[in-house]
C-alpha positions as CSV (number, residue, x, y, z in Angstrom):
1,M,-0.1,0.0,0.1
2,G,1.4,3.5,-1.0
3,L,1.5,6.5,1.2
4,K,-1.4,8.3,-0.3
5,E,-3.5,5.1,0.4
6,K,-2.3,4.7,3.7
7,I,-3.3,8.3,4.7
8,K,-6.5,7.9,3.0
9,S,-7.3,4.8,4.9
10,N,-6.4,5.9,8.4
11,E,-8.9,8.7,9.2
12,S,-6.7,10.3,12.1
13,L,-3.8,10.4,10.0
14,K,-5.8,12.3,7.1
15,K,-7.0,14.8,9.6
16,L,-3.7,15.4,10.6
17,V,-2.3,15.6,6.9
18,H,-5.1,18.0,6.2
19,W,-4.6,20.2,8.9
20,S,-0.7,20.6,8.3
21,I,-1.6,21.2,4.5
22,M,-4.7,23.7,4.8
23,I,-5.2,26.6,7.3
24,P,-8.2,25.3,9.4
25,K,-11.6,26.8,8.4
26,Q,-10.3,28.1,5.4
27,A,-10.1,27.0,2.1
28,R,-6.4,27.9,1.1
29,P,-3.3,26.2,1.7
30,R,-0.4,27.0,4.2
31,L,2.5,29.3,3.0
32,W,4.9,26.4,3.4
33,V,2.7,24.6,0.9
34,K,3.0,27.4,-1.4
35,W,6.6,28.2,-1.1
36,F,8.2,24.8,-0.7
37,V,5.6,22.2,-2.4
38,N,3.6,23.6,-5.3
39,P,6.5,25.2,-7.2
40,F,7.8,21.5,-7.5
41,F,4.9,19.6,-7.6
42,H,2.7,20.8,-10.1
43,K,3.3,21.4,-13.8
44,K,4.2,24.7,-15.2
45,G,5.3,25.0,-18.9
46,K,7.8,26.9,-20.6
47,G,6.9,30.5,-20.7
48,A,3.9,30.1,-18.4
49,R,3.0,33.0,-16.1
50,V,0.9,33.3,-12.7
51,R,0.6,37.2,-12.2
52,P,1.4,38.2,-8.8
53,R,-2.0,39.1,-7.8
54,T,-3.5,35.8,-8.5
55,R,-5.0,33.9,-5.5
56,M,-3.6,30.1,-6.0
57,D,-5.4,27.6,-3.7
58,V,-3.6,24.7,-4.7
59,V,-2.9,21.6,-3.1
60,P,-0.6,18.6,-3.6
61,W,-3.0,15.8,-3.8
62,N,-4.4,17.1,-7.0
63,K,-3.2,18.5,-10.1
64,F,-2.3,21.9,-11.1
65,E,-0.7,22.4,-14.8
66,L,-0.3,25.5,-16.5
67,G,0.7,24.8,-20.2
68,I,3.7,26.5,-22.4
69,D,3.4,30.3,-22.7
70,S,-0.2,30.1,-20.8
71,T,-1.0,33.3,-18.5
72,I,-3.3,33.5,-15.5
73,E,-4.0,37.1,-14.8
74,D,-4.1,39.3,-11.7
75,F,-6.9,39.0,-9.4
76,S,-8.0,35.6,-10.4
77,A,-8.3,32.4,-8.2
78,I,-7.4,29.0,-8.8
79,N,-8.8,26.1,-6.4
80,N,-7.9,22.5,-7.1
81,G,-9.0,21.2,-3.7
82,V,-11.9,19.0,-5.0
83,G,-10.6,18.4,-8.5
84,D,-7.7,18.7,-10.9
85,V,-7.1,22.0,-12.8
86,I,-5.5,21.7,-15.9
87,I,-4.9,24.4,-18.4
88,G,-3.2,24.0,-22.1
89,D,-0.7,25.8,-24.2
90,R,-1.2,29.4,-25.3
91,T,-4.2,29.9,-23.1
92,R,-5.1,33.1,-21.6
93,I,-7.1,33.3,-18.3
94,G,-8.2,36.9,-18.1
95,L,-8.6,39.4,-15.0
96,S,-10.5,38.2,-12.1
97,N,-11.5,34.6,-13.0
98,T,-12.4,32.0,-10.7
99,I,-11.6,28.3,-11.7
100,I,-12.6,25.9,-9.1
101,G,-11.6,22.0,-10.1
102,P,-12.2,19.7,-11.9
103,V,-11.8,21.8,-14.9
104,T,-9.8,21.0,-18.0
105,I,-9.1,24.0,-20.2
106,G,-7.5,23.0,-23.9
107,N,-4.9,25.0,-25.9
108,D,-5.2,28.6,-27.6
109,V,-8.2,29.2,-25.3
110,R,-9.3,32.7,-24.4
111,L,-11.2,33.7,-21.4
112,A,-12.0,37.3,-20.7
113,Q,-12.6,39.2,-17.7
114,N,-14.9,37.9,-14.3
115,I,-15.5,34.3,-15.7
116,T,-16.3,31.6,-13.0
117,L,-16.1,27.8,-13.9
118,S,-16.8,25.8,-11.0
119,G,-17.0,22.2,-11.2
120,L,-18.0,21.7,-7.5
121,N,-21.6,22.2,-6.3
122,H,-22.7,21.5,-2.3
123,N,-24.9,19.2,-1.1
124,Y,-28.4,20.5,0.3
125,E,-30.9,17.7,0.7
126,D,-30.8,17.3,4.6
127,V,-32.5,20.4,5.9
128,S,-31.7,19.8,9.6
129,L,-28.2,20.6,8.6
130,P,-26.5,23.5,7.3
131,I,-25.7,23.3,3.7
132,H,-21.9,23.8,4.4
133,V,-21.5,20.9,6.4
134,Q,-23.2,18.6,4.0
135,G,-20.1,18.1,1.9
136,V,-20.0,18.6,-1.7
137,Y,-20.1,16.9,-5.2
138,T,-17.9,17.4,-8.2
139,S,-18.8,17.1,-12.0
140,P,-16.0,18.0,-14.5
141,I,-16.1,21.1,-16.8
142,I,-14.4,20.8,-20.1
143,V,-13.4,23.6,-22.5
144,E,-11.9,22.5,-26.0
145,D,-9.2,23.7,-27.6
146,D,-9.7,27.3,-29.5
147,C,-12.7,28.7,-27.6
148,W,-13.5,32.3,-26.6
149,I,-15.6,33.1,-23.8
150,G,-16.4,36.5,-23.0
151,A,-16.7,38.5,-19.6
152,N,-18.7,37.7,-16.9
153,V,-19.7,34.4,-18.2
154,V,-20.7,31.5,-15.8
155,V,-20.0,27.7,-16.4
156,V,-21.7,25.2,-14.3
157,A,-20.5,22.0,-13.3
158,G,-20.7,19.4,-16.0
159,V,-20.6,21.4,-19.0
160,T,-18.3,20.7,-22.1
161,I,-17.8,23.5,-24.2
162,G,-16.6,22.3,-27.9
163,K,-14.0,23.2,-29.9
164,H,-13.7,26.6,-31.5
165,S,-16.8,27.7,-29.8
166,I,-17.6,31.3,-28.7
167,V,-19.7,32.1,-25.4
168,A,-21.0,35.5,-25.5
169,A,-20.4,37.8,-22.5
170,G,-22.9,37.6,-19.6
171,C,-24.0,33.6,-20.4
172,I,-24.9,31.2,-17.8
173,V,-23.8,28.1,-19.5
174,T,-26.1,25.3,-18.3
175,K,-25.8,22.6,-21.0
176,N,-22.8,21.5,-23.5
177,I,-22.1,23.6,-26.1
178,P,-21.4,21.8,-29.5
179,P,-18.0,22.2,-31.3
180,F,-18.1,25.1,-33.8
181,S,-20.8,27.0,-32.2
182,V,-21.9,30.4,-31.1
183,A,-23.9,30.7,-27.7
184,V,-25.7,33.7,-26.2
185,G,-28.1,34.5,-23.3
186,N,-29.0,33.1,-20.1
187,P,-29.4,30.3,-19.8
188,A,-27.0,30.2,-23.2
189,R,-28.3,29.3,-26.2
190,V,-26.8,28.2,-29.6
191,I,-27.4,30.5,-32.3
192,K,-25.2,30.0,-34.9
193,T,-22.9,26.8,-36.2
194,Y,-20.1,26.7,-38.6
195,N,-21.2,24.3,-42.0
196,P,-17.9,22.9,-43.2
197,E,-19.4,22.4,-46.7
198,T,-20.3,26.3,-47.2
199,K,-17.5,27.4,-45.0
200,T,-19.9,29.7,-43.4
201,W,-21.6,30.3,-40.0
202,E,-25.0,29.8,-40.2
203,K,-28.1,30.7,-37.8
204,V,-29.7,28.1,-36.1
């Protein structure tokens, strides 16, 4: 049995390790994890940049990857506490974005400002308990290659945005967006798709 499995199988040890890594009652790692673990544990491609005012709530038990020549701009927040956050090559995460795993973002993607992608949801079914003590469940978000997502978009857990799609500013994306589509509105709906036969974007 490996170290990870031993920790998971021993509740007391699991709590101790969690306490040593995370600040109690907060969803952020201790400074020693940020300084001495994350820079060596997580994959960062050549030319990748995380701006200094970004909040990196990144822990070692899930993946965080930032691809070649990709950038996370200031005032963004990245959290892989409950799922991997994987960002491809030449991708730009704009100002004040929030990304909560599990989230996978492809290559050559552009995210504008104030976008939220959260693969996490809170359980709420037991009305005798506060929601925050009922745990969470996750469903992965996938943004495929070459997408452009406008400002103030929210993408909910479980959604896939297909390759070379555009999501207009202000959308709430609750369902999958097919590849080569333009989506607008709340909830987001597809209004155009690319026709490879005519090589034009056509209204739906």
